[in-house]
C-alpha positions in Angstrom: -13.3 -24.7 20.4 -14.8 -22.9 17.4 -14.2 -19.2 17.2 -17.1 -16.9 18.3 -18.1 -13.8 16.5 -18.6 -10.6 18.5 -19.5 -7.1 17.6 -17.0 -4.5 18.9 -17.9 -0.9 18.0 -19.4 -2.0 14.7 -16.3 -4.0 13.8 -16.6 -7.8 13.8 -13.7 -9.8 15.3 -13.1 -13.5 16.0 -12.2 -14.7 19.4 -10.3 -18.0 19.6 -7.5 -19.6 21.5 -5.0 -18.7 18.8 -2.5 -16.0 19.4 -0.1 -14.3 17.0 3.2 -12.6 17.4 5.6 -10.6 15.3 9.2 -11.5 14.3 11.7 -8.6 14.6 11.6 -6.4 11.5 14.2 -7.1 8.8 15.7 -4.1 7.0 18.1 -3.3 4.2 19.6 0.2 3.7 19.7 0.6 -0.1 22.1 3.6 0.3 24.7 1.2 1.9 23.9 -2.1 0.0 23.4 -1.6 -3.7 20.6 -3.7 -5.3 21.5 -3.0 -8.9 20.4 -6.0 -11.1 21.2 -8.7 -8.5 19.1 -9.9 -5.7 20.3 -8.9 -2.2 19.0 -10.6 1.0 16.8 -8.4 3.4 17.8 -9.3 6.9 17.9 -12.9 8.0 15.6 -15.9 7.1 12.3 -16.3 9.0 12.6 -17.9 12.4 9.0 -19.2 12.3 6.5 -20.3 9.7 4.8 -16.9 9.0 1.2 -16.2 8.1 1.3 -12.5 7.1 4.3 -10.6 5.6 4.5 -6.9 4.9 7.1 -5.4 2.6 7.6 -1.7 2.8 9.8 0.0 0.2 11.0 3.4 1.6 13.6 3.7 -1.1 13.6 6.0 -4.1 13.3 3.2 -6.7 10.8 0.5 -7.6 11.9 -3.0 -6.5 11.3 -6.7 -7.2 10.8 -9.0 -4.3 11.9 -12.6 -4.5 11.5 -15.6 -2.1 14.4 -17.6 -3.7 16.8 -14.9 -4.9 16.3 -16.0 -8.5 12.7 -15.5 -9.7 10.8 -12.2 -9.6 7.8 -12.8 -7.4 6.2 -9.4 -6.9 7.0 -5.7 -7.4 6.8 -3.0 -4.7 6.8 0.6 -5.9 9.0 3.3 -4.4 7.5 4.6 -1.1 4.9 1.8 -1.3 4.2 -1.4 0.4 2.7 -4.9 0.0 0.8 -7.1 2.5 0.6 -10.8 1.8 -1.9 -12.8 3.9 -1.2 -16.3 2.7 -2.8 -17.8 5.8 -6.1 -16.8 4.3 -5.5 -19.6 1.8 -4.4 -22.1 4.5 -0.7 -21.9 3.9 2.3 -20.1 5.4 5.8 -18.9 4.5 8.0 -21.8 5.8 10.6 -21.3 8.5 13.9 -20.4 6.9 12.3 -18.3 4.0 14.6 -15.6 2.9 13.4 -12.4 1.3 15.4 -10.7 -1.4 15.1 -7.4 -3.4 16.5 -5.9 -6.6 15.8 -3.0 -8.8 12.7 -3.3 -10.9 14.2 -1.6 -14.0 17.9 -1.6 -14.8 19.4 1.9 -14.4 16.9 3.0 -11.8 18.7 1.8 -8.7 17.8 3.2 -5.3 20.2 5.8 -3.9 18.5 6.2 -0.5 16.0 4.6 1.8 15.2 1.4 3.5 13.4 -1.8 2.7 11.6 -3.3 5.7 9.9 -6.7 6.1 7.6 -7.5 8.9 6.3 -11.0 9.6 3.6 -12.4 11.9 3.3 -16.0 13.1 0.9 -18.1 15.1 1.8 -18.9 18.7 0.4 -22.2 20.0 
């Protein structure tokens, strides 16, 4: 069945049979686990293929995020965040994807704060 468009208080939303759900948040306490120059895993790998991922950096340093623990994929500034909606392009982060972080610039390692990753997936 094709989604139908409805007007809800001047905001347009799609209605369809698809449902989404959130995986438990993954966190890393940068005060406990140093991320100086090497990638460190944030929580556990994804349990489901995920459509949207949000990375929040509540630490006091700018960080790189990696999906393989080797390559720098995107930066997230201190007390900032990033939302990636790859489902808009028809793809997902595969089940088992592990997120990693490390300091953006050597010598500017975080001394306090959390890194949190939230992921949503489609429920069939």
